[in-house]
N, C-alpha and C positions, 0 to 999 in steps of 0.2 A: 144136464139140467141147467137151465138159464138162471141168472141172478135173481130174478123176481120169484122163481119157484123156490130157490134156496132161502130167500128172505122170508117167504110165507111159511116154509117148513120150520125155520128157526122160531118164528113167532108162535106157531102151534106148539112147538117143543116147550118154550118158556111158559106159555099159558097153561099147558098140561102140567108142568112142574109146579106151578103156583097152585093148581087145583088138586095136586097129589093124584093125578090120573097117570099112573105108571105105565099103562098099556100104550097110551098115545105118546107119552114122554119118550119111550124107548124107540119109537119109530124112526127117529133121526139117526140112530146108531146102526152101522153095519154089524154083521155077525162077528167080524174080527176087530171091532173097535177097541181102542185103547184109551182109557181115561186116566190122565195124570193129574195129581195134586202136588205141584212142586213145593208148596209150603210145608207139607207133611212127609213128602217122599212116597206117598201111597200111589200105587199103580193098579188099576183094575182092567183086566183083559176080558173082552168078550161081552157081547150084548146082554146075555143072560146074567152074567156076573154084575154088570152095571145095574141092571134092574133089581137084582137081589140086594145090592148095597143100598138101594133106595128104601126097600121094605124094612130094613133093620134100623133106620134112623129114627130115634125116638122123639126128636124135637119137632115142634110145630113150626113149619117154615113157610115163608112167603117170598115170592119173587116179584120184583118191580123192575121191568126193563126200562132203562134210560135211553139206550140207543143200540142199534145193530148196524155195523158197517162191514163192508167187505166186497169181494167180487171173486169170481172164479172159484178156486178151491179153498180160499182162506177167508174166514169170517171171524169177527170179533163182536161179542155182545158185552155191553156194560150194564150191570144191574145192581140193585140193592137186594141182598139176601138177608132176610130177617129170621133168626132162629129164636123162637120164644119171645118175639117182640124186640130183640136186640139187633139193630141193623149192622151189616157189613157191606162194604163197597167192593164189588167183585168184577173181574174181567174174565170172560170165557173165550178161549181161542179154539176154534174148530177148523180142522182141515178135512176137506172132502176129496175122495179119490174115485176115479173112474165114474164120474158123473154123480157120485153120492158120497 
């Protein structure tokens, strides 16, 4: 997958995250994806488990992407994540393998 396609997929992912569209949001993850939250030590394994974790979050959340940079297999998204109107500044690091 070329860089423009990955950039478009990331933008779709964050737009879907902002809209709470869990079906589209999960499209970016492979079946064997691993999602790490280093600040809490939480690790979620598998596309289905990642999607399930989204369903149980009670907070009203909004995503505002500030920028997406990267190339090849490594991409970084910088965004403001607001839970119930309280903003947090977040960096997401995504690695893609085997073309995805």
